[in-house]
Structures are given as structure tokens and as C-alpha cells.
VOGU-3710 file (C-alpha; in Angstrom, 3 decimals, decimal comma):
1> xxxxxxxxxx> 5,480/-37,379/16,472  4,815/-33,413/16,270  8,112/-32,685/14,526  7,270/-35,190/11,725  3,525/-33,639/11,385  5,052/-30,293/11,281  7,379/-31,214/8,465  4,836/-33,112/6,524  2,650/-29,788/6,869  5,384/-27,310/5,602
11> xxxxxxxxxx> 6,452/-29,659/2,768  2,926/-30,249/1,640  2,218/-26,392/1,813  5,530/-25,640/-0,318  4,326/-28,138/-2,919  0,564/-26,724/-3,019  1,407/-23,228/-2,807  4,203/-23,423/-5,567  1,661/-25,254/-8,012  -1,007/-22,769/-7,092
21> xxxxxxxxxx> 1,407/-19,973/-7,821  2,066/-21,211/-11,407  -1,798/-21,128/-11,849  -1,428/-17,634/-10,629  -3,952/-18,647/-7,708  -3,261/-16,530/-4,415  -0,977/-18,007/-1,856  -3,679/-17,771/0,901  -5,689/-19,883/-1,161  -2,913/-22,561/-1,556
31> xxxxxxxxxx> -2,486/-22,655/2,209  -6,193/-23,326/3,127  -6,330/-25,882/0,571  -3,159/-27,617/2,243  -5,194/-27,672/5,519  -8,020/-29,086/3,693  -5,662/-32,162/1,943  -3,473/-33,043/4,782  -5,990/-32,525/7,691  -8,160/-34,955/9,520
41> xxxxxxxxxx> -11,035/-34,838/6,587  -8,569/-35,037/4,003  -5,904/-37,429/3,529  -5,168/-37,585/7,195  -1,477/-37,165/6,634  -1,684/-35,119/9,976  -2,210/-37,214/13,510  -2,098/-34,496/15,971  -4,075/-31,489/14,646  -4,476/-30,059/18,065
51> xxxxxxxxxx> -0,525/-29,221/18,406  -0,850/-27,468/15,264  -3,661/-25,610/16,266  -1,775/-24,518/18,913  1,146/-22,888/16,915  -1,468/-21,485/14,766  -3,035/-19,870/17,653  0,302/-18,368/18,437  0,577/-17,274/14,689  -2,906/-15,379/15,393
61> xxxxxxxxxx> -1,228/-13,696/18,518  1,644/-12,652/16,499  -0,420/-11,712/13,767  -2,452/-9,148/15,659  0,749/-7,994/17,384  1,915/-6,722/13,931  -1,253/-5,228/13,299  -0,789/-3,189/16,572  2,595/-2,367/15,290  1,130/-1,032/12,134
71> xxxxxxxxxx> -1,351/0,772/13,932  -0,961/4,604/15,340  -3,373/7,385/16,400  -2,045/9,251/13,599  -3,242/6,771/11,189  -6,724/6,758/12,519  -7,054/10,219/12,219  -5,840/10,663/8,799  -8,433/7,536/7,692  -11,468/8,700/10,490
81> xxxxxxxxxx> -13,420/10,312/7,620  -13,456/6,970/5,596  -14,061/4,823/8,518  -17,023/6,686/9,499  -18,127/7,177/6,004  -17,526/3,567/5,031  -16,504/1,452/7,644  -19,270/2,067/10,144  -22,360/1,543/7,497  -20,299/-1,646/6,391
91> xxxxxxxxxx> -19,889/-3,049/9,758  -23,637/-1,772/11,183  -25,406/-3,020/8,093  -23,498/-6,275/7,983  -24,277/-6,892/11,902  -27,810/-5,840/11,513  -28,650/-7,932/8,187  -26,899/-11,168/9,945  -28,676/-10,881/13,248  -32,100/-10,564/11,398
101> xxxxxxxxxx> -31,687/-13,365/9,147  -30,889/-15,679/12,178  -33,681/-14,759/14,054  -35,758/-15,194/11,195  -34,861/-19,234/11,105  -36,017/-19,144/14,849  -32,168/-18,732/16,455  -32,352/-17,094/19,777  -31,511/-13,095/19,772  -28,246/-13,388/21,578
111> xxxxxxxxxx> -26,807/-16,091/19,408  -28,369/-14,094/16,314  -26,330/-11,290/17,393  -23,175/-13,228/17,822  -23,808/-14,575/14,158  -23,963/-11,040/12,753  -20,876/-10,159/14,567  -19,306/-13,280/12,941  -20,455/-12,028/9,465  -19,374/-8,512/10,000
121> xxxxxxxxxx> -15,749/-9,172/10,383  -13,341/-9,334/7,186  -9,918/-10,838/6,822  -7,163/-8,562/7,384  -4,534/-11,087/6,575  -5,985/-11,844/3,148  -7,011/-8,478/2,193  -3,572/-6,688/2,980  -1,800/-9,814/1,351  -4,028/-9,603/-1,881
131> xxxxxxxxxx> -3,332/-5,832/-2,025  0,331/-5,807/-1,686  0,823/-8,797/-4,085  -1,187/-6,688/-6,733  0,283/-3,209/-5,709  -2,801/-1,876/-4,806  -2,543/-0,795/-1,406  -2,260/2,849/-2,476  -5,104/2,987/-4,710  -8,309/4,256/-3,941
141> xxxxxxxxxx> -10,141/0,932/-3,429  -6,989/0,076/-1,377  -7,147/2,984/1,070  -10,673/2,159/1,615  -10,260/-1,588/2,321  -7,290/-0,570/4,674  -9,362/1,915/6,383  -12,614/-0,392/6,985  -10,126/-3,464/8,118  -8,794/-1,141/10,707
151> xxxxxxxxxx> -12,140/0,089/11,867  -13,048/-3,646/12,380  -9,865/-4,445/14,159  -10,653/-1,833/16,738  -14,451/-3,344/17,073  -12,571/-6,545/17,775  -11,927/-5,114/21,227  -15,582/-4,367/21,542  -16,609/-7,928/20,177  -14,401/-9,597/22,562
161> xxxxxxxxxx> -16,279/-7,904/25,477  -19,531/-8,119/24,316  -19,035/-11,941/24,119  -20,074/-12,595/27,889  -22,920/-10,397/27,981  -24,147/-12,217/25,179  -23,506/-15,734/27,090  -24,843/-14,443/30,341  -28,286/-14,901/28,184  -27,628/-18,111/27,051
171> xxxxxxxxxx> -27,353/-19,941/30,637  -23,884/-19,077/31,840  -24,523/-18,078/35,470  -21,611/-15,759/36,261  -21,558/-11,927/36,901  -20,885/-10,658/33,648  -20,886/-6,801/34,423  -18,160/-7,771/36,913  -16,086/-9,604/33,608  -16,728/-6,409/31,580
181> xxxxxxxxxx> -15,738/-4,257/33,990  -12,696/-6,193/34,508  -11,819/-6,482/31,033  -12,338/-2,683/30,423  -9,802/-1,970/33,522  -7,007/-4,211/32,476  -7,226/-3,048/28,904  -6,873/0,651/29,862  -4,427/-0,345/32,771  -2,187/-2,319/30,011
191> xxxxxxxxxx> -2,378/0,881/27,641  -1,607/3,644/30,438  1,280/1,444/32,194  2,571/0,381/28,650  2,526/3,715/27,586  4,735/4,931/30,227  6,937/1,925/31,030  7,578/0,322/27,707  9,452/3,019/25,937  12,186/3,591/28,840
201> xxxxxxxxxx> 12,530/-0,215/29,223  13,171/-0,600/25,224  15,625/2,492/25,376  17,654/0,606/28,025  17,602/-2,488/25,902  18,321/-0,950/22,687  21,624/0,743/24,448  23,145/-2,719/24,782  22,996/-2,955/21,016  22,260/-6,644/21,410
211> xxxxxxxxxx> 19,872/-7,894/18,569  19,088/-11,058/20,427  17,998/-9,502/23,982  15,919/-7,010/22,157  13,856/-9,677/20,082  13,494/-11,507/23,741  12,189/-8,480/25,400  9,799/-7,837/22,314  8,192/-11,255/22,835  8,195/-11,118/26,669
221> xxxxxxxxxx> 6,173/-7,847/26,196  3,919/-9,503/23,669  3,138/-12,990/25,221  3,170/-11,030/28,806  0,257/-8,670/27,896  -1,605/-11,529/26,054  -1,511/-13,737/29,333  -2,460/-10,356/31,398  -5,803/-9,910/29,236  -6,473/-13,784/29,305
231> xxxxxxxxxx> -6,305/-13,722/32,818  -9,294/-11,663/32,895  -11,139/-13,865/30,173  -10,178/-11,805/27,265  -8,460/-13,247/24,220  -5,049/-13,697/23,656  -4,843/-12,134/20,097  -6,477/-8,913/21,924  -3,379/-8,535/24,198  -1,010/-8,944/21,403
241> xxxxxxxxxx> -2,678/-6,340/19,689  -2,663/-4,071/22,692  1,042/-4,837/23,190  1,802/-3,766/19,224  -0,215/-0,853/19,911  1,904/0,564/23,040  5,172/-0,376/21,043  3,720/1,339/17,932  3,426/4,589/19,883  7,296/4,355/20,712
251> xxxxxxxxxx> 10,155/5,298/18,229  10,887/1,655/18,206  7,762/0,599/16,549  9,257/0,188/12,758  12,546/-1,848/14,164  10,321/-4,324/15,833  7,868/-4,829/13,047  10,919/-5,629/10,742  12,098/-8,253/13,515  8,661/-9,749/14,163
261> xxxxxxxxxx> 7,758/-9,777/10,519  9,328/-13,092/9,590  7,879/-14,957/12,528  4,497/-13,504/11,533  4,575/-14,643/7,927  5,710/-18,429/9,137  3,317/-18,747/12,046  0,285/-17,196/10,125  0,680/-19,647/7,505  0,261/-22,234/9,881
271> xxxxxxxxxx> -3,009/-20,674/11,060  -4,342/-20,828/7,461  -3,503/-24,155/7,129  -5,268/-25,278/10,528  -8,469/-23,423/9,414  -8,218/-25,555/5,939  -7,886/-28,931/8,522  -11,205/-27,983/10,251  -13,323/-28,199/7,018  -15,083/-31,091/7,092
281> xxxxxxxxxx> -15,267/-32,291/3,477  -17,991/-34,647/3,966  -19,965/-32,312/6,036  -19,819/-29,905/2,675  -20,874/-32,342/0,603  -23,930/-33,172/2,906  -25,037/-29,531/3,047  -23,654/-28,397/-0,367  -26,755/-26,414/-1,215  -27,157/-24,798/1,961
291> xxxxxxxxxx> -23,606/-23,856/2,202  -23,618/-22,606/-1,197  -26,817/-20,447/-0,735  -25,214/-18,805/2,448  -21,907/-18,228/0,865  -23,551/-16,346/-2,062  -25,675/-14,338/0,431  -22,854/-13,580/2,668  -20,543/-12,552/-0,258  -23,043/-9,982/-1,630
301> xxxxxxxxxx> -24,530/-8,690/1,247  -20,682/-7,739/2,496  -19,980/-6,609/-0,935  -22,561/-4,350/-1,102  -22,535/-2,870/2,662  -19,258/-1,638/1,516  -19,882/-0,604/-2,186  -23,039/1,553/-1,647  -21,376/3,683/1,166  -18,551/3,991/-0,788
311> xxxxxxxxxx> -20,643/5,105/-4,010  -22,257/7,545/-1,504  -18,959/9,007/-0,470  -18,463/9,924/-3,580  -16,140/7,104/-5,105  -16,462/6,088/-8,724  -17,983/2,739/-9,417  -15,420/0,793/-10,204  -13,350/1,846/-6,908  -16,542/1,212/-4,799
321> xxxxxxxxxx> -16,937/-2,542/-6,356  -13,531/-3,482/-5,893  -13,241/-2,050/-2,355  -16,775/-3,987/-1,789  -15,380/-6,946/-3,078  -12,495/-7,122/-1,229  -14,215/-7,030/2,036  -16,699/-9,577/1,038  -15,051/-12,770/2,702  -15,348/-13,714/6,752
331> xxxxxxxxxx> -12,239/-12,931/8,802  -9,840/-14,699/10,939  -10,897/-12,602/13,744  -14,538/-14,348/13,291  -12,298/-17,751/14,204  -11,411/-16,554/17,122  -14,932/-14,942/18,078  -16,516/-18,744/16,947  -14,309/-20,588/19,046  -15,034/-18,366/22,431
341> xxxxxxxxxx> -18,739/-18,604/21,199  -18,409/-22,350/21,131  -17,130/-22,659/24,742  -19,863/-20,297/26,132  -22,843/-22,142/24,066  -23,675/-19,355/21,901  -23,519/-21,735/18,935  -23,662/-25,470/18,780  -21,306/-27,723/17,345  -23,123/-28,270/14,260
351> xxxxxxxxxx> -23,510/-24,515/13,546  -19,812/-23,974/14,397  -18,867/-26,495/11,601  -21,727/-25,094/9,047  -19,904/-21,191/9,882  -16,647/-22,767/9,161  -17,231/-24,351/5,679  -19,056/-20,957/4,795  -16,047/-18,964/6,163  -13,231/-20,846/4,712
361> xxxxxxxxxx> -15,027/-20,807/1,101  -15,500/-17,214/1,513  -11,830/-16,784/1,805  -11,110/-18,946/-1,002  -13,395/-17,379/-2,911  -12,613/-13,706/-2,491  -8,973/-13,794/-4,539  -10,424/-15,926/-7,176  -13,183/-13,175/-7,485  -10,756/-10,125/-7,463
371> xxxxxxxxxx> -8,613/-11,704/-10,090  -11,681/-11,422/-12,867  -13,598/-8,639/-11,548  -11,445/-5,580/-13,464  -12,472/-6,788/-16,873  -16,474/-7,839/-15,579  -16,609/-3,883/-13,758  -15,301/-2,638/-17,750  -18,382/-4,236/-19,138  -20,671/-3,312/-16,428
381> xxxxxxxxxx> -19,698/0,254/-16,756  -21,341/0,531/-20,199  -24,893/-0,135/-18,760  -26,981/3,296/-18,384  -27,791/2,270/-14,772  -24,024/2,563/-14,088  -23,196/5,489/-15,871  -26,304/7,386/-13,940  -24,597/5,786/-10,784  -20,910/7,067/-11,797
391> xxxxxxxxxx> -21,129/10,648/-11,586  -17,656/10,862/-12,523  -17,453/13,424/-14,954  -16,291/16,927/-13,667  -18,367/19,741/-13,689  -18,864/22,401/-16,368  -16,193/24,779/-16,291  -15,786/27,368/-18,492  -11,888/27,387/-17,666  -11,340/24,105/-19,258
401> xxxxxxxxxx> -13,154/24,885/-22,545  -10,239/27,375/-23,183  -7,108/24,711/-22,335  -5,261/23,955/-25,613  -1,718/22,327/-25,471  -2,178/21,866/-21,517  -0,744/18,996/-19,590  -3,455/16,436/-18,380  -2,360/14,994/-15,001  -4,058/11,547/-13,814
411> xxxxxxxxxx> -3,762/11,277/-10,028  -2,587/13,869/-7,426  -0,381/12,063/-5,102  3,621/12,786/-4,157  4,430/12,969/-7,950  1,287/14,504/-9,359  0,911/17,413/-7,008  5,029/18,254/-7,543  4,243/18,329/-11,304  1,210/20,542/-10,451
421> xxxxxxxxxx> 3,430/22,864/-8,551  6,175/23,087/-11,199  3,760/23,878/-13,919  2,006/26,344/-12,154  5,207/28,156/-11,330  6,223/28,286/-14,957  2,815/29,047/-16,435  2,142/26,038/-18,329  -1,633/25,365/-18,430  -2,638/21,997/-17,237
431> xxxxxxxxxx> -5,889/20,054/-15,413  -5,705/17,502/-12,669  -8,116/14,476/-12,658  -8,318/12,762/-8,922  -10,453/9,940/-7,717  -10,337/10,824/-4,044  -13,251/13,296/-3,455  -11,776/14,703/-0,007  -8,667/15,635/-1,937  -10,506/17,158/-4,893
441> xxxxxxxxxx> -13,148/19,065/-2,306  -9,859/20,565/-0,184  -7,323/21,517/-3,438  -10,322/23,065/-5,492  -10,913/25,286/-2,265  -7,439/26,503/-2,510  -7,604/27,349/-6,143  -6,129/24,246/-7,544  -7,400/23,313/-11,330  -8,519/19,902/-10,075
451> xxxxxxxxxx> -11,532/17,589/-11,016  -12,723/14,496/-9,636  -12,761/11,849/-12,528  -11,736/8,809/-13,733  -8,737/8,961/-16,359  -9,840/5,770/-17,576  -13,426/6,941/-18,829  -13,941/8,604/-22,445  -16,067/11,188/-21,218  -14,006/12,255/-18,915
461> xxxxxxxxxx> -10,938/12,546/-20,776  -13,341/14,374/-23,230  -14,259/16,860/-20,688  -10,337/17,967/-20,029  -10,127/18,240/-23,944  -7,328/15,065/-23,996  -7,610/15,798/-28,037  -6,064/19,372/-27,567  -3,549/18,419/-24,467  0,049/18,446/-25,609
471> xxxxxxxxxx> 0,840/15,750/-22,788  -0,308/13,086/-20,360  1,013/12,345/-17,014  -0,264/9,195/-15,523  0,360/9,055/-11,680  -2,010/6,849/-10,377  -1,609/3,582/-8,333  -3,596/1,063/-10,187  -2,148/-0,667/-12,589  -5,457/-1,933/-14,510
481> xxxxxxxxxx> -6,667/1,871/-14,429  -3,295/3,466/-15,677  -3,425/0,955/-18,598  -6,724/1,613/-19,435  -5,809/5,078/-19,174  -2,909/4,863/-21,790  -4,917/2,931/-24,114  -7,956/5,161/-24,345  -5,991/8,752/-24,293  -3,862/7,154/-27,559
491> xxxxxxxxxx> -6,742/6,497/-29,396  -8,104/9,921/-28,708  -5,413/11,556/-29,161  -2,482/9,664/-31,602  -0,317/12,923/-31,301  -0,568/13,055/-27,433  2,837/12,642/-25,513  2,064/10,012/-22,803  4,299/10,043/-19,687  3,533/7,106/-16,895
501> xxxxxxxxxx> 4,700/6,351/-13,528  4,599/2,732/-12,846  5,725/0,589/-9,596  7,574/-2,176/-11,336  9,553/-2,570/-14,323  7,549/-5,474/-15,371  4,565/-3,345/-16,063  6,518/-1,108/-18,854  6,219/-3,416/-21,770  2,162/-3,640/-21,798
511> xxxxxxxxxx> 2,307/0,174/-21,369  4,659/0,661/-23,952  2,581/-1,627/-26,263  -0,642/0,351/-25,522  0,897/3,744/-26,632  2,966/5,104/-23,488  5,939/7,427/-25,087  8,060/7,562/-21,592  7,418/4,838/-18,796  9,245/5,731/-15,118
521> xxxxxxxxxx> 9,705/2,886/-13,431  10,167/3,683/-9,570  11,950/0,063/-9,200  14,508/0,872/-12,321  15,086/4,236/-11,400  15,811/3,643/-8,255  18,676/1,001/-9,514  20,116/3,793/-11,735  20,365/6,199/-8,701  22,169/3,404/-6,886
531> xxxxxxxxxx> 24,836/2,880/-9,454  25,491/6,560/-10,111  26,068/7,201/-6,547  28,304/4,122/-6,237  30,143/5,447/-9,595  30,569/8,793/-7,867  32,344/7,208/-5,287  34,941/6,193/-7,592  35,218/9,466/-9,249  33,762/8,566/-12,397
541> xxxxxxxxxx> 33,294/11,914/-14,193  29,505/13,072/-14,121  28,893/12,963/-18,023  30,081/9,145/-18,017  27,631/8,255/-15,459  25,236/10,259/-17,686  26,079/8,363/-20,834  25,950/5,054/-19,113  22,263/5,570/-17,742  21,675/7,076/-21,031
551> xxxxxxxxxx> 22,936/3,827/-22,901  21,017/1,512/-20,562  17,645/3,094/-21,358  18,242/3,272/-24,840  19,153/-0,616/-25,376  15,816/-1,313/-23,653  17,631/-2,338/-20,088  20,212/-5,004/-21,986  23,093/-3,143/-20,274  21,927/-5,393/-17,172
561> xxxxxxxxxx> 22,742/-8,478/-19,199  26,144/-7,168/-20,001  26,006/-5,649/-23,462  25,783/-1,874/-23,769  27,344/-1,164/-20,421  30,042/-3,340/-21,446  30,591/-1,104/-24,908  30,565/1,948/-22,749  32,968/0,795/-20,406  35,611/-0,132/-23,096
571> xxxxxxxxxx> 35,999/3,795/-24,019  36,888/4,827/-20,504  38,974/3,096/-17,952  39,278/5,231/-14,896  42,771/5,891/-13,860  43,477/5,929/-10,117  45,734/8,978/-10,282  42,687/11,284/-12,371  39,978/11,755/-10,243  38,788/15,107/-11,982
581> xxxxxxxxxx> 35,237/15,203/-13,428  32,269/17,480/-14,719  30,131/19,446/-12,995  27,558/22,140/-14,183  25,749/25,282/-12,430  23,443/28,017/-13,579  23,668/31,053/-12,702  20,899/32,566/-10,327  19,153/36,037/-11,079  21,058/37,047/-7,611
591> xxxxxxxxxx> 24,789/35,999/-8,811  27,331/38,469/-8,481  28,787/36,776/-11,529  26,071/38,273/-13,852  27,620/41,221/-15,787  31,401/40,042/-15,326  34,196/38,513/-17,663  35,538/35,064/-16,934  38,643/36,493/-16,231  37,288/38,798/-13,601
601> xxxxxxxxxx> 35,914/35,936/-11,644  39,400/34,209/-11,368  37,442/30,998/-10,483  40,518/28,488/-11,177  42,884/30,682/-9,119  40,278/30,923/-6,350  39,373/27,254/-6,207  40,946/25,084/-8,528  38,161/24,436/-11,050  38,023/25,363/-14,800
611> xxxxxxxxxx> 35,283/26,656/-16,700  35,451/24,547/-19,779  32,128/25,717/-21,385  29,367/28,131/-21,049  26,007/27,227/-22,477  23,530/30,046/-23,571  20,315/29,895/-24,945  20,400/26,458/-26,483  23,958/27,324/-27,791  27,095/26,077/-26,168
621> xxxxxxxxxx> 30,499/27,956/-26,093  33,566/25,524/-25,481  36,381/27,215/-24,379  35,109/30,147/-23,895  37,658/33,373/-23,629  38,503/35,196/-20,704  36,842/38,469/-21,809  33,721/36,642/-22,379  30,796/38,140/-19,928  28,395/35,808/-18,177
631> xxxxxxxxxx> 24,665/36,596/-18,672  21,541/35,556/-16,614  20,773/31,950/-17,157  24,236/31,165/-18,639  24,915/27,202/-17,564  28,552/26,993/-16,757  30,060/23,663/-17,280  33,047/22,796/-14,561  36,015/20,764/-14,451  37,656/20,043/-11,360
641> xxxxxxxxxx> 38,015/17,661/-8,634  35,067/16,575/-6,525  35,862/18,580/-3,319  36,665/21,670/-5,205  32,927/21,814/-6,697  30,979/22,681/-3,453  33,384/25,980/-3,197  33,373/26,957/-6,665  29,305/26,500/-6,551  28,921/28,621/-3,470
651> xxxxxxxxxx> 31,184/31,420/-4,884  29,125/31,815/-8,238  26,147/31,805/-5,907  27,129/34,833/-3,955  24,693/37,452/-4,330  25,485/40,864/-5,676  25,511/43,905/-3,553  22,258/45,174/-3,236  20,248/42,138/-4,643  18,102/39,955/-2,558
661> xxxx> 18,756/36,240/-2,177  15,797/34,799/-3,878  15,398/31,825/-6,159  14,216/32,904/-9,790
//
């Protein structure tokens, strides 16, 4: 029974993936291992492999559909430089090397080119999942990997169209030129018609506010487009990719992606399981040496074809190697192409099985190699040869030599950029270290104090005089580099104040142990902001909210387990009839209140808000007298009801006559 087989597959997958998770082995490897165990070449738990393969093919269709949904022309424009610098040579050299190697063994040129195409493709599903699980999608090597994968995804269209052309030379007597023309015409027709027809159709569907109808319409577009491409001998996944691309260009792309993701994750799991089922263990044992040699050759080839272009593009050795190894495996699109090649006799059944063995093992090897790669890179980076390749030390600059008591900013993303803007405005000296060469070149041209360099290298930190710096702000997306930067900076400057921005709260403990003074966890700070907003809706005073936040932080977040938070709440129980709270307002240079006394303002009479304290030059005056004259920079502490504050602050910020309304 098919349902029995499906149940057994998911049951075994759950057990294997759980065990692999406990062993800290990636989920994808667990799914592949499940297929090997339950398949016809393993324990033969599953009788009907072909039906599982059918569901897996649907999974590939949905996977390509979501890839199309995540794709956009604006994204291509942003990544165009990286695609050309790294993606083009990576695919080109992999294709060329694979072709020449096959021809050297006596394989026909067209089959050799086809084999080169199979080798050139990497696994979008595996790489994206690994980077997401490790929180590295936003890192330099993560951005390189995504750009190259996107470039490869675009080339899948070309590869699918080229297969009939290659097959024609292998004895397939049909008009391949007509097929290719039909294919191109169909692709263009789908894009053009879909661009104008799909958004209005989805608009009408959305108007009904019926989620089920929206989902049905989405799947009709996906499967229908795939069927159209299949009619002209193009692959189903290609049609699904085009359907996703069409919807992504509309305003309904994000909602569609959210609705389809659960289906993609479930069905794509079946795809990886089915790939594992195809691996013949007996064949692997019989041809173990040749498969192992080819596997090592392919992994090294693909790693080098991405690493070297990344180095030439100006990226550090660490970034280049991590990107190269991430892309070293053979991808899922190669399986789709391989099946087509087998059908048109571009490869024999024995070659197909050999390809499957190498491909599955490359998928298994990638996450395992990546797990230990950062430590290996640390050792390799100490060699003189790599140091000459690094070229990561910023160029000599006399302005850096003059720095003292400055701030070093590691990473020029959203947080680093905002901090640099504020420091520049306040005339606080700073220097930025960034690993994206394009960003460094662009910002330096605009006068920014930014340099290309890896903050986790001692020579780079020495150059920006970390020993004389007052503070270091680590705002990079790579958790491993962040930890290394903190540890190294603390060793070089024991008095340095180190602030680290991290994504997950669990990373905070390691960073604290390595020497970070302040750790800003995006995950935790978001939770604080959420509960603060909720408490404000219940008119809890602002100072009480601030006290709760402070207690949670000071008690190392024990408040979430009912300790510090409970003690704080005992000291204040909100009264349903008491909704007064505190707010503060700093007087701007243009304010008409400057030079006036509190009595002249008549703030309480006009708005109902009382000024209960004035903070001036670090001193706080409570219960200020009516004849107290306000000065520039005074901070007024206000007491009133929530709806009164807006009016009071607007009144305080009214400009004096003859003064421009401009910020300080």
C-alpha cells in the first residue's frame, strides 16, 4: 500500500533526523540517510519506490516554485557584480574541467559537455538550509553563496534547453532547432502573458478574502505553468520556477511564499529521501575507490572554482574558502538534468548510477566538512603563503595613526552604518572595518573612515590601534568571526569596552566568557520591546516599564522564569482608575520655552501635564519652582495621562519667533 510506504518513510525520517540532530549532523544528511536505509538497496522497507519518486518530483516542482518566488529583478541587479565576479567563473571552469576530464577518458564530446553541466550545479536546497541554520545568510560568504546559486538557477533554463541540442548528436533524430525554438517561445510567452494576466487575477481572488481559494489559484498557476513547459519537452521544475517568478513580481509574492513554505518543506524532504533511495549500496561498495577519487576531485574542483574568484574579487581567505566549500556539492537540479540525459541516452545506466553515488556523497560531505572548516581555516591562516594571499590589512593611512580614544566598528551593515552616522555627527573619532570590498570602495569615495579588513586578525586590529581605542562595536553577521574578534580584542586591550550585536540570545554566554562587556541580542531585545508595548497599552508608567527592563537584564534574564519580575511587580499594582504615567522631553534649540519660567509656560493649565522634575547638566531638580527659568538642553520630566503627552510635547517644541525649526 502506498499510504503504508509513505507512513514508514516519514516515521523512519523522524527517527533518523532526531538522532542526527542529537549528534549535531544537519537535517539534510539525515534525510539522505533515511532514503539509503529504507530504499530498495537498503532494508527494503519501501516496496513502491516509484510512487515516492512521484511525490518527490512534485516536491522539486514546489521547491523551484519557491525559488522563483524569492527571485526578483531588483535582487539580480544588487547581486550582478558578485554573480559576474564569482558565479560566472565558478560555473565556467567547473563546466570546462568536467568536460575535458570526461573527454580524456574517451567519452563523446556531447556526453562530456552534459557531464560538465551536471558537475557545475550546486545544491540550492542544501546550501540555503545550512546557511540559515547557522545564521550565516547575511555573512560575506553567505552572500557570495546565494549570488552564485542564483546565477546557477538562471542557467538551469539554458541547460534544459541545451539538452535536446546535445541529444541530437547522439542519434536522436528529431528537429532540435524546432524544439529549442518552441521552448524559448513558450518561456517568453509565459513571462509576458503572466506578467500582465496574473496580478489582476490574483487581485480578484484576494478580494474574496478566501484563503482556500487563494491557495487553489496559486497551485493552479504553478502546476498549469509547469504543464505548459512540459508540453514543449521542457522540465516541470522550469515551469514552476517561471510561475514563481511571475508571482514574485506582483504584490502577492510574500503572502504566496508564506502559504507555500510548509508544502515545500514537507515535499522537498521526500525529494532528498528519494535521492537516498536511488543510491545502490552494492554498487558503491564495488566501485568504492573510483567513486571516492572522483568525489574528492569534484569537491576540490568546485571549491577552488569559487574560492579563487572570491579571492581575486578582494574577499578574505576565510570568506573565500567558506563560500567555495559551501558550493562544492552537486545540486538537486543536476538530478533533474541527469534523468533527462538518461532518457535521451546522453549517459548510460551505469554512468547514471555512478553519478548518483558521487552526487549523494557530495551532499552528505558538505555539511560535515563545513562543521569543522572554521577551525581548520584558523590554522591555515597562520601559514606565510595564505598571509600573502590575504591582503586584508588596510593600506597605510596617517589619519589612523592619530587616533586615540576612538571607536572601532566591525561591520558596516545597518547597525554599523547608523552608529557611524551618529559618531560623525557628535565628532567622536571612529574607524570602520568591513569585509565587502565594494562597500569599502564606495564609502571611501564618499569620505567615510572605512577600511577593508578582517576584524578577527591581529594585524588588522593593530593597524586601527585597538590598544588605544576606547570602545569596539562588533556588528558582523558571522558568529564565529564575532567570537574571534572579541577574544583577540580583549587580549590586545584589557580596558577596551566591547559591545557585540548578536542574533540569538544563546550566543551571549560565549561572548561574555570571551570578554564582551555589553551584548545586544536581537532576539532578546525584540522580546523586551514587545512586552514594553503591551504594558504601555495597560497604562503602566514608563519608569516602571524601564525598571522591569533593567531588572530583567541585571538578573541575567532570570525574570522570564518568574523571579526578578515577580519581586518588581510586588512594589506596584496598577489601579484601574489610575492611568497617569511619566514621560520626558528635551528642549530643542528652536523651542520657545527656552528663557521662559515654568510659570510662564502654563503647561498644566493648557494640557493637564505637570512638570515634576528638570534634569540640567547631570543634575536633577525635583518639584521645580514656578520661577525656574528653562535653558537649552533641559530635560523635563512630565506627569500626566497618556493622551495628554502628545499635546504637551507639541507645545514645548513650538519654535520661538524668528528661529528656524531645525534639529540640534
